[in-house]
C-alpha positions as CSV (number, residue, x, y, z in Angstrom):
1,M,0.1,0.0,0.0
2,E,1.2,3.5,-0.7
3,L,-0.1,5.6,2.0
4,T,-0.5,9.4,2.3
5,P,1.9,10.8,5.1
6,V,-1.0,11.7,7.2
7,G,-4.0,9.3,7.9
8,F,-7.3,9.6,9.6
9,G,-7.4,8.5,13.2
10,A,-11.0,7.5,14.3
11,W,-10.3,6.9,18.1
12,A,-12.2,10.1,19.1
13,I,-15.3,9.7,16.7
14,G,-16.1,6.6,18.8
15,G,-17.7,8.8,21.3
16,P,-17.9,8.1,25.2
17,W,-16.6,4.8,26.5
18,K,-14.0,4.0,29.2
19,Y,-11.2,5.5,27.2
20,G,-13.1,7.9,25.0
21,W,-12.7,11.6,24.2
22,G,-16.0,12.6,25.5
23,K,-19.3,13.3,23.5
24,Q,-19.0,13.5,19.8
25,D,-21.7,14.1,17.1
26,D,-21.9,11.5,14.5
27,D,-22.8,14.0,11.6
28,A,-19.7,16.2,12.5
29,S,-17.6,12.9,12.4
30,I,-18.8,12.1,8.9
31,Q,-18.3,15.6,7.7
32,T,-14.8,15.3,9.1
33,I,-13.9,12.1,7.4
34,H,-15.2,13.7,4.1
35,A,-13.0,16.7,4.5
36,A,-10.0,14.7,5.3
37,L,-10.5,12.4,2.0
38,D,-11.3,15.5,0.1
39,A,-7.9,16.9,1.3
40,G,-6.3,14.0,-0.1
41,V,-5.9,11.5,2.9
42,N,-6.1,7.9,1.4
43,W,-6.3,5.8,4.6
44,I,-8.4,5.6,7.9
45,D,-7.3,3.9,11.1
46,T,-9.9,2.7,13.6
47,A,-10.5,-0.1,16.0
48,A,-13.3,-2.3,17.1
49,V,-13.1,-1.1,20.7
50,Y,-13.3,2.7,19.9
51,G,-16.6,3.5,21.1
52,L,-17.4,-0.2,21.6
53,G,-18.1,-0.7,17.9
54,H,-19.3,2.8,17.1
55,S,-16.2,4.2,15.3
56,E,-16.3,1.5,12.8
57,E,-20.1,2.1,12.2
58,V,-19.4,5.8,11.7
59,V,-16.6,5.1,9.3
60,A,-18.9,3.0,7.2
61,K,-21.5,5.4,7.0
62,A,-19.1,8.1,5.8
63,L,-17.7,5.8,3.1
64,K,-21.2,5.0,2.0
65,T,-21.6,8.9,1.0
66,T,-18.4,9.7,-0.7
67,S,-16.9,8.4,-4.0
68,A,-13.5,8.1,-2.2
69,K,-12.1,4.7,-1.6
70,P,-9.5,4.9,1.2
71,Y,-7.7,2.0,2.8
72,V,-9.4,1.0,6.1
73,F,-7.4,-0.4,8.9
74,T,-8.9,-1.7,12.1
75,K,-7.5,-3.8,15.2
76,C,-8.5,-6.5,17.5
77,S,-7.6,-8.0,21.0
78,L,-9.7,-5.6,23.0
79,V,-13.3,-7.1,23.7
80,W,-16.0,-6.0,25.9
81,N,-19.1,-7.5,27.6
82,D,-22.5,-6.3,27.9
83,A,-21.6,-3.9,30.8
84,G,-19.0,-2.3,28.5
85,D,-16.2,-3.8,30.6
86,V,-13.2,-4.1,28.4
87,S,-10.6,-7.1,28.6
88,N,-7.9,-8.7,26.5
89,S,-8.0,-11.6,24.3
90,L,-5.8,-13.2,21.6
91,K,-7.5,-16.5,21.5
92,K,-8.3,-17.9,18.0
93,D,-11.9,-18.1,18.4
94,S,-12.1,-14.5,20.1
95,I,-10.2,-13.1,17.1
96,R,-12.5,-14.8,14.4
97,K,-15.4,-13.4,16.2
98,E,-13.8,-9.9,16.1
99,V,-13.1,-10.2,12.4
100,E,-16.6,-11.2,11.5
101,A,-18.1,-8.3,13.6
102,S,-15.6,-5.7,12.1
103,L,-16.5,-6.7,8.6
104,R,-20.2,-6.3,9.5
105,R,-19.7,-2.9,11.1
106,L,-17.6,-1.5,8.4
107,D,-19.8,-3.3,5.7
108,V,-16.6,-4.5,3.8
109,E,-15.7,-8.1,2.6
110,Q,-12.0,-7.5,3.1
111,I,-10.0,-5.4,5.8
112,D,-7.2,-3.7,4.1
113,L,-4.8,-3.8,7.4
114,Y,-5.9,-5.7,10.4
115,Q,-3.8,-5.1,13.6
116,I,-3.4,-6.7,17.0
117,H,-4.2,-3.7,19.2
118,W,-2.2,-4.7,22.2
119,P,0.2,-7.6,22.8
120,N,-1.8,-8.9,25.8
121,P,-2.0,-11.5,27.0
122,D,1.7,-11.9,26.1
123,P,1.7,-15.8,26.1
124,D,-1.1,-15.9,23.8
125,I,0.6,-13.6,21.1
126,E,1.7,-16.6,18.8
127,E,-1.8,-17.9,18.8
128,G,-3.3,-14.6,17.9
129,W,-0.8,-13.9,15.2
130,Q,-1.3,-17.4,13.6
131,T,-5.0,-16.6,13.5
132,L,-4.5,-13.3,11.6
133,A,-2.0,-15.3,9.2
134,D,-4.8,-17.9,8.6
135,L,-7.4,-15.0,8.2
136,K,-5.3,-13.5,5.5
137,K,-4.9,-16.7,3.6
138,E,-8.7,-17.1,3.8
139,G,-8.9,-13.5,2.1
140,K,-10.7,-11.7,4.9
141,L,-7.7,-9.7,5.6
142,R,-5.5,-8.0,2.9
143,W,-2.5,-7.2,5.1
144,I,-1.8,-8.0,8.9
145,G,0.2,-6.0,11.4
146,V,0.6,-5.1,15.2
147,S,0.2,-2.1,17.5
148,N,2.3,-1.3,20.6
149,F,4.6,-4.3,20.2
150,S,8.4,-4.5,21.5
151,V,11.2,-5.7,19.4
152,E,11.0,-9.0,21.2
153,Q,7.3,-9.4,20.3
154,L,7.8,-8.5,16.6
155,K,10.4,-11.1,16.4
156,R,8.2,-13.7,17.7
157,C,5.6,-12.9,15.3
158,A,8.1,-12.7,12.4
159,K,8.6,-16.5,12.9
160,I,5.2,-17.2,12.0
161,A,4.4,-14.8,9.2
162,P,5.7,-11.4,8.0
163,V,4.6,-8.3,9.9
164,T,3.3,-5.7,7.6
165,S,3.3,-2.9,10.1
166,N,3.7,-1.7,13.5
167,Q,1.7,1.1,15.2
168,P,3.5,2.5,18.1
169,P,2.9,6.0,19.9
170,L,5.6,8.7,18.8
171,N,5.6,12.2,19.7
172,L,7.9,14.9,21.2
173,I,6.7,13.9,24.6
174,K,7.0,10.2,24.3
175,Q,10.0,9.1,22.1
176,D,11.2,5.8,23.5
177,V,10.3,3.7,20.4
178,T,13.1,5.8,18.5
179,Q,15.7,3.7,20.5
180,D,14.8,0.2,19.3
181,V,11.5,-0.1,17.8
182,L,12.0,2.1,14.9
183,P,15.4,0.7,13.9
184,Y,14.2,-2.7,14.2
185,C,11.3,-2.1,11.9
186,A,13.5,0.0,9.2
187,E,15.9,-2.9,9.1
188,N,13.2,-5.5,8.6
189,N,11.0,-3.9,6.2
190,V,8.1,-3.4,8.8
191,G,6.1,-0.3,8.0
192,V,5.5,2.3,10.8
193,I,2.4,4.2,11.2
194,V,2.8,6.1,14.5
195,Y,-0.1,7.3,16.7
196,S,-0.8,10.5,18.7
197,P,1.9,12.7,16.9
198,M,0.4,15.6,18.5
199,A,0.4,14.0,22.0
200,S,-3.6,13.6,22.0
201,G,-4.0,17.5,21.5
202,L,-1.3,18.7,23.8
203,L,0.9,19.8,21.0
204,T,-1.7,21.5,18.8
205,G,-0.9,24.9,20.0
206,R,-4.8,25.1,21.0
207,M,-4.5,23.5,24.2
208,S,-4.6,25.4,27.6
209,A,-4.7,24.5,31.4
210,E,-8.3,26.1,31.2
211,R,-9.4,23.9,28.3
212,V,-8.0,20.9,30.3
213,K,-10.0,22.0,33.4
214,N,-13.1,22.2,31.3
215,M,-12.8,18.9,29.6
216,D,-15.8,16.5,29.8
217,D,-15.4,14.0,32.6
218,T,-15.7,11.1,30.2
219,D,-12.5,12.4,28.3
220,W,-9.7,10.1,29.3
221,R,-7.2,12.9,29.1
222,K,-8.6,14.6,32.0
223,K,-6.9,11.9,34.0
224,S,-3.6,11.6,32.1
225,D,-0.3,12.4,33.8
226,A,0.7,14.6,30.7
227,F,-2.4,16.7,31.0
228,N,-1.8,17.5,34.7
229,E,0.8,19.2,36.5
230,P,3.8,19.4,36.7
231,A,3.9,17.9,33.2
232,L,1.1,20.1,31.8
233,S,3.0,23.5,31.9
234,R,6.1,22.1,30.5
235,N,4.1,20.4,27.4
236,L,2.4,23.6,26.9
237,K,5.7,25.4,26.7
238,L,6.9,23.0,24.0
239,A,3.7,23.5,22.0
240,D,4.5,27.3,22.2
241,L,7.8,26.7,20.6
242,L,6.2,24.6,17.9
243,T,3.8,27.4,17.1
244,E,6.9,29.8,16.9
245,I,8.6,27.3,14.4
246,G,5.3,27.0,12.5
247,R,5.2,30.6,11.7
248,A,7.9,30.3,9.3
249,H,6.3,27.5,7.4
250,N,2.8,28.9,7.6
251,A,2.0,26.0,9.6
252,T,0.2,25.3,13.0
253,A,2.2,23.8,16.0
254,G,0.2,20.6,15.5
255,E,1.6,20.5,11.9
256,V,5.2,20.8,13.1
257,A,4.7,18.1,15.6
258,I,3.2,15.7,12.8
259,A,6.2,16.8,10.5
260,W,8.7,16.0,13.3
261,T,7.3,12.5,13.8
262,L,7.8,11.9,10.0
263,T,11.5,12.9,10.0
264,Q,12.3,10.0,12.5
265,P,14.1,7.1,10.4
266,G,11.6,4.3,9.8
267,V,8.4,6.0,10.1
268,T,6.0,5.5,7.2
269,A,3.0,7.8,8.1
270,A,1.5,9.4,11.1
271,I,-2.4,8.7,12.3
272,V,-3.9,12.2,13.0
273,G,-7.2,12.2,15.1
274,M,-9.7,14.7,13.6
275,R,-13.0,15.6,15.1
276,S,-14.1,18.5,13.0
277,P,-13.5,19.9,9.5
278,E,-11.8,22.8,11.0
279,Q,-9.4,20.3,12.7
280,V,-8.6,18.7,9.4
281,A,-7.5,22.2,8.0
282,G,-5.1,22.5,11.0
283,V,-3.2,19.4,10.6
284,I,-3.5,18.3,7.0
285,H,-0.2,19.9,6.0
286,G,1.9,18.3,8.5
287,G,2.8,15.6,5.9
288,E,4.2,18.4,3.6
289,I,6.3,20.6,5.8
290,K,10.0,20.3,5.6
291,L,11.7,21.1,8.9
292,T,15.1,22.6,8.7
293,D,18.2,21.6,10.5
294,D,17.7,24.5,12.8
295,D,14.1,23.8,13.3
296,L,15.1,20.3,14.5
297,S,18.0,21.6,16.8
298,R,15.6,24.0,18.4
299,I,13.0,21.3,19.1
300,Q,15.5,18.7,20.2
301,G,17.4,21.4,22.4
302,F,13.9,22.2,24.3
303,K,14.4,22.0,28.0
304,G,11.1,23.3,29.3
């Protein structure tokens, strides 16, 4: 697959659930997906668990009302019961059930990229990955990948079937995958689509202590250490620096944050969450900006 540098991240459009981003209007979500596709984005990344199936349903509705044919990626391994309690499963029967449910919600015959969302339970990784490999042979999955996997876990999967891609978190606040995961993926032809390049909104230049304070109680970020002191003040100062750098590129802080992730060796593309057409306009050029050596030095030299 040839991916645009920026892809549409569909986590937030799932609406309220344990790890949701608060209330979200479905019509606004559909308009946002259309705006992103109109701007040239050619892939959407979602997961069954986002909104407990709701995100996949919204993506399907959006694609029924556009002529665009983006790649659609989704994930498995996080399952829920009737009470909405989420747990982990990599058992064969569970994954097969998840695939059928995602095919139905997305209203497709084949999923372009199907990923294990989290490597839990760790002892069941081989069973889960073998199941994905079997489903690929059966034609239900076009490509198979993983998310949040360590180098050791990637190696275990590679013994069974090639790993198309890994989806790790990467942003200026959380850079640990640059040490080992990205080099391994680059050396072994594993694509990398990073998530949270703007640190869940912290690096957009539009976040503030007041905005965090007024977040809906169903927004998971309200309880995140990165959105609370003492980290919050430092993170907002970093966003200010990105805003300053962005002026020279006629870009937002968020676009600079995205552009930085794309400079990291081994990164294929970045998943960018968007909740309104206006947000699309503020992030879509992140894949086009060419940061200078001076820009990168200033970013890396930030002390807070």
